[in-house]
C-alpha positions as CSV (number, residue, x, y, z in Angstrom):
1,X,17.1,4.8,20.7
2,X,20.1,6.3,18.9
3,X,19.8,8.5,15.8
4,X,21.4,5.7,13.8
5,X,18.7,3.3,15.0
6,X,15.9,5.7,14.1
7,X,17.4,6.2,10.6
8,X,17.6,2.4,10.1
9,X,14.0,2.0,11.3
10,X,12.9,4.8,8.9
11,X,14.7,3.1,6.0
12,X,13.0,-0.2,6.7
13,X,9.6,1.5,6.8
14,X,10.3,3.1,3.4
15,X,11.3,-0.3,2.0
16,X,8.0,-1.7,3.2
17,X,6.2,1.1,1.4
18,X,8.2,0.4,-1.7
19,X,7.4,-3.3,-1.6
20,X,3.7,-2.5,-1.2
21,X,3.7,0.2,-3.9
22,X,5.4,-2.0,-6.4
23,X,2.3,-4.1,-6.5
24,X,0.5,-1.3,-8.4
25,X,1.4,-1.7,-12.1
26,X,-1.6,-1.0,-14.2
27,X,-2.5,2.6,-15.1
28,X,-5.6,4.0,-13.3
29,X,-5.5,7.3,-15.2
30,X,-2.9,8.0,-17.8
31,X,0.5,6.8,-16.3
32,X,-0.7,7.0,-12.7
33,X,-0.7,3.5,-11.3
34,X,-0.9,4.0,-7.5
35,X,-4.0,5.0,-5.6
36,X,-3.8,7.3,-2.6
37,X,-3.1,6.0,0.9
38,X,-6.8,5.9,1.8
39,X,-7.6,3.6,-1.1
40,X,-4.6,1.5,-0.6
41,X,-5.6,1.0,3.0
42,X,-9.0,-0.2,1.9
43,X,-7.4,-2.6,-0.6
44,X,-5.3,-4.1,2.1
45,X,-8.4,-4.5,4.3
46,X,-9.8,-6.4,1.4
47,X,-6.7,-8.6,1.1
48,X,-6.8,-9.3,4.8
49,X,-10.4,-10.4,4.7
50,X,-9.8,-12.6,1.6
51,X,-6.7,-14.2,3.2
52,X,-8.9,-15.1,6.2
53,X,-11.5,-16.7,3.9
54,X,-13.9,-13.8,3.7
55,X,-15.9,-12.7,0.7
56,X,-15.9,-9.2,-0.7
57,X,-18.6,-7.3,-2.6
58,X,-16.7,-5.4,-5.2
59,X,-19.2,-2.6,-5.5
60,X,-19.0,-2.1,-1.7
61,X,-15.3,-1.4,-1.6
62,X,-15.7,2.3,-2.3
63,X,-18.2,2.6,0.5
64,X,-16.0,0.9,3.1
65,X,-15.4,3.0,6.1
66,X,-11.8,3.8,6.7
67,X,-11.6,2.9,10.3
68,X,-8.5,2.4,12.5
69,X,-10.0,-0.9,13.7
70,X,-9.9,-2.6,10.3
71,X,-6.2,-3.1,10.3
72,X,-4.9,-4.2,13.7
73,X,-2.3,-6.6,15.2
74,X,-4.6,-9.4,14.2
75,X,-4.4,-8.5,10.5
76,X,-2.5,-10.6,8.0
77,X,-2.1,-13.8,10.2
78,X,-1.1,-15.9,7.2
79,X,2.0,-13.7,6.5
80,X,5.4,-13.9,8.3
81,X,5.5,-11.7,11.5
82,X,8.0,-9.4,9.8
83,X,5.8,-8.7,6.8
84,X,2.6,-8.5,8.8
85,X,4.0,-6.1,11.4
86,X,5.7,-3.9,8.7
87,X,2.5,-3.6,6.7
88,X,0.5,-2.7,9.8
89,X,3.1,-0.1,10.8
90,X,3.0,1.7,7.4
91,X,-0.7,1.4,6.7
92,X,-2.3,2.3,10.0
93,X,-3.1,5.9,10.8
94,X,-4.9,7.8,13.5
95,X,-7.6,10.4,13.5
96,X,-4.9,13.1,13.8
97,X,-2.1,11.8,11.6
98,X,-1.8,10.3,8.2
99,X,-0.3,6.8,7.7
100,X,3.4,6.5,7.2
101,X,2.7,5.2,3.7
102,X,0.6,8.3,2.7
103,X,3.2,10.6,4.2
104,X,6.0,8.8,2.3
105,X,4.2,9.1,-1.0
106,X,3.4,12.8,-0.5
107,X,6.9,13.9,0.8
108,X,9.1,11.9,-1.6
109,X,8.5,14.1,-4.7
110,X,11.8,12.9,-6.0
111,X,10.4,9.3,-6.2
112,X,6.6,9.9,-6.9
113,X,4.7,12.0,-9.3
114,X,1.2,13.0,-8.1
115,X,-2.0,14.3,-9.8
116,X,-5.5,14.8,-8.5
117,X,-8.6,13.7,-10.5
118,X,-12.2,14.2,-9.7
119,X,-13.7,10.9,-8.5
120,X,-10.3,9.4,-7.9
121,X,-8.5,11.8,-5.5
122,X,-4.7,11.8,-5.6
123,X,-3.1,9.3,-7.8
124,X,0.6,8.6,-7.9
125,X,3.3,7.0,-10.1
126,X,6.9,6.2,-9.8
127,X,9.0,8.9,-11.6
128,X,11.3,7.7,-14.4
129,X,13.8,5.2,-13.2
130,X,12.4,5.2,-9.6
131,X,10.5,1.9,-9.9
132,X,13.7,0.1,-10.7
133,X,15.5,1.7,-7.8
134,X,12.6,0.7,-5.5
135,X,12.8,-2.9,-6.8
136,X,16.5,-3.0,-6.0
137,X,16.0,-1.6,-2.5
138,X,13.2,-4.1,-1.9
139,X,15.2,-7.1,-3.2
140,X,18.1,-6.1,-0.9
141,X,15.9,-5.9,2.1
142,X,13.5,-8.8,1.9
143,X,14.0,-12.6,1.4
144,X,12.5,-14.4,-1.5
145,X,9.8,-15.8,0.8
146,X,8.9,-12.3,2.0
147,X,8.9,-10.9,-1.5
148,X,6.5,-13.8,-2.4
149,X,4.2,-12.7,0.4
150,X,4.1,-9.1,-1.0
151,X,3.4,-10.5,-4.5
152,X,0.6,-12.7,-3.1
153,X,-1.1,-9.7,-1.6
154,X,-0.5,-7.9,-4.9
155,X,-2.3,-10.7,-6.8
156,X,-5.2,-10.6,-4.4
157,X,-5.8,-6.8,-4.7
158,X,-5.4,-6.5,-8.5
159,X,-9.0,-7.3,-9.4
160,X,-10.2,-4.8,-6.7
161,X,-8.1,-1.7,-7.6
162,X,-10.7,-0.3,-10.0
163,X,-13.4,-0.5,-7.4
164,X,-11.9,1.8,-4.8
165,X,-12.9,4.9,-6.8
166,X,-16.3,6.4,-6.9
167,X,-16.2,6.7,-10.7
168,X,-16.1,2.9,-11.4
169,X,-19.3,1.9,-13.2
170,X,-18.5,-1.9,-13.4
């Protein structure tokens, strides 16, 4: 694989991350709207189960075990192959490495602000003007149908975001 191919593949993965992170709009603490990669992973496990017809106990989301087996090639069967594969590629991690998504959020300090809160862990936000840039990158990368798939997942996870943190008393 050439350097140009690797660069293109990296950009596509970054665009998948952006499309996924744009689904987090409501503040969790102050202006921080994006949970850490661990919690996002759990939210997407929830979305996958719901899309397959499963039921979720909201109070059990925080207690879910983060396990490599939860998201696999069989995840997100109701999505297009491109979106499904891209989500799996950026969300999965191994016991030795963090996910591409978590790495992207941590390394791109020019795009994301980050703060740590007891009971929440790391929380992120788009820096000023960066959400709009991410929306442009995403709209230039994905078709309307693919964007609708990201938005569908976003709608599914919205009611569960507050349950991924140990401090939720609801």
